[in-house]
N, C-alpha and C positions, 0 to 999 in steps of 0.2 A: 505495497498499499501508500501511498504518497506520505504519511505521518499526519492526513488532515482526521483520523479516526481519535485520536489520543486525546485523552478527556471526555470524552464524547457518551452520552449515556441513552442504551440502547433496548428494546423490550423484543423478546422473543417469546412466540407463545409456538407451545408443545415443541417445550425444551427439551425434556424429559431425554427423546431419544432420535435417532434418523439425523433427518435435513436441520433442525432444528437444533438439537444437539451440535453437530457441528458447525452450526454456525454461531453459536454461541460462544464455541471455546475459539473459535476463531477471531470473533471481534474482538473477543477479549485477549486476545494475545497481540493483537493492535491496539492494546490501551483506552476498552471500550468497558466501561460500569454497563453490566449484562442484568438485567432483570427476566428472572427466568420464568416462564406462567408456565404450566399444564397440570391438569389434574392427577398425575400419577406422584404422591409424594416420594418415595423411594426414589424413584428418577430422578427428579426433581436435584432432589438432596447429592446424589450419586453426579451428578451435570455439575452444580457447584462446588463440591468439592474437586473434581479436578481440574476446575480454572482457577481456584485456590492453591490448589498444591502448582500449577504452572506461574502460580505470580498476579492471576487477576483478579479483578473483581465483579462478584457475584452475589446474590440472592435470590435466592427460591422463594416463591409464593405460587402457595396452589389454587388455582384459579379453574374454573368452568367459560370458552370464552363463548356462552349462549348465555349466561348471566351475567344480566348490567350492571349487579349491585355488584357481582365478586370481580370483575373489571376495574369498573370504578375505586374499588378498595386497592385492588393490588395495583393500579395506576399510582392511589395516594401514596402506598407505601413504597415504589421506588423512590417518588418524587423526595417523599421525606429522607430518605435515607444516600441520594444524591442529587438532588436539588434542582433536576433538569432532564428533560426529554428529547432525545434527537432525531433519535431512530426506534423504526417500529418493524420487524418483521413478522406478521399477519404469516402465519405458517400452519396454526394445527388444523387438523382435519385428518378426517377418517374416510376409508373408501366405503364401505356402511354393509348393506347386505350388496351381493350380487344375484340379478333374479328377471327372469323376461317382466317385460313391461306387464303383463295378464297377470302374475302371479304377483309383482311387488305390494308390499299392504302401503297400506297411506301412511300407513306408524312409519316403517322404516323410508320409505321417501320423506319423512318431513323431520325423522333423523338426520342424514344425510344432508340433506340441503339446510337444516337449520344450523349444524356442527359446520359444514364448509361455507357456504354463502353468508346465510346471517350471523355467523361467529366473526365474520373478515368483515363484515358492515361495524360490529359492534367496537370489535377491536381499533377498528380506524376511528370511531365515530366519537371514543370518548379519549382519544390518544390529541386529536386537534387542540382542545383548547390549552394543552398544556404544550401545542410545538408551534401555536398559529404567531408568537411573538417574535420569535429569532429563527425559523420554519428549520425546516429538515428534513429526510429521507423515509418513506415508508413502501414496503417492499411486500409484495404478494405472492405467497407461494400458490398459484395454478396449477396446470397440467397442458402435456400432451394431449388428451383427454377431454372430448370438448371441444378444441381447439385447433389442433389440425387432424387427430386421430379421431375415429366413431367405430372402431372396429371390436371394442371393447364390448364383448358381449353379456350381458346384462348390467352394465356399467350405465343405464340410462340414467337416472339421479346422482351419481358423481360424475357425469360428464354433463349434466344439466348443470351442478353445483360448480364447476369447473368455470366452464363457459360466464356463467357467472359473475366469477369474482373476476376475472378477465375484463367485460365489460363495467361493474364496477369499478376498479382499477383503474380505466381510462375515464371516466366520470370525474373518480376522484382526481385524478392529475390538473383537471382542467381547473375543476369547482377551486381547489385547491391552490393553485399558480399563487393566485391574491395573497397568499400567505407565505410563498417562498416552500410552500412543501410539497416536494418532488414522491410522485407514484410511481413505482413502475414493478411490471409482474413478472416474474420467474415460471417457468411451464419445462418440468422436469420431465424425462422419457423416464425407461427404466432404471429406476437406482435401489440401488442393495442396502432396504430398510428394514425394520420390522412388522412394517403397517401389513402383510396379507398376513399375518400371525392373528391379527384381531380381526381381520375379515370374514363374511360369514358367507354362505353360498349356497343357493339354492340347485344341490348340482342337478337332480333330478330333472328340474323343467330347464334348464341350461342347456341339457343334453336337444331341446328342441330347439332352439334357435340360433345355435352357433354352427359359422359356413366356416368350413376350412381352412384357414388361412397356410399358404407356402411360403415361406421367407427362403431369399440366396442364402448362402453360408454364410454363416454373421449377421445375427438380426441386428446386432449394435455396428455396424460399419468401422465408428473411430477407434474404437480399443477391442472387440473383439466381448466384450462383456460388458453386463450394463457399466453404469456409472457408479460412484462411489459418493457418500453426501459430501463429504470435501469440494467433491468437482460442482456441487451448487454452493457450498458453503462460499467460497471463493467470489462468485457471478454478486452474493449478497454484499462481501463486504465492498465489490467494487461499486454496487448501485447505493452502499450506504455511504461512501467516501465523496469528498470533493472531485475523483477524478472524474464522478459521471454527472459532474455540475449541472451539464447542460441535458440530460434525458430527464424525460418526463413522460408518463403512460407511455412507454415501450414495452413490446412483449419479446423477453429471451429464452431461448429453447435451448435446452439444457438438454439436447439425448441424444448426442453422438451419430447424429445424420441418420438417427432409426426412421424417424415418420417421413425421407425421401426416397424409403426403399419403395 
């Protein structure tokens, strides 16, 4: 980085694992004080401990991003501890239930859209009052699904939520430009995280709608494997820094050319 991150404060949602954890650690390595938001207390504490061991500064706050009161309190705790808010990485999300539209329950639809789309909206909404005076950077984790890829069978709710995040990010970029708050969107492809372990699949009915896909050898052309969380974290750090100071409303794809197949 160019040193422009040193001394700033960030909030990272979904900081207990995967991309969120990698981004929190990398931001801390660049001198950022990090507020870690997640629902998994033990995972949060582990991330905070790793940052502290490496010489960084972080605080763990248990937050459900779909809960307005928890988010507002979480931001207040970060402001009380660090005195300012410069960067928000709205990363928390779930795959939800993978099921054909015909068999997808409205409860599962609401849970996926609620966590991903509403959670992003609330994360940004409650950050604005703390950022509008001096500006800052907001980064949203969307996905190739719903933006470049539409062959994730059973992922209609997930893809809809990810398309919504991208549209919301662009709307926010223009609206918040008056406050010098930049908003950009990262769309990862296949990344090695543990999100699949928490994904539920309606295996019986998915077989009814799945269309076979045949890829050339190497589904991930650039490296021959899925990306690492750090591959996305480095983009987040760039978007958080002054090096990307003229970027807002941009969508960056981190997929190793996967979606060009």
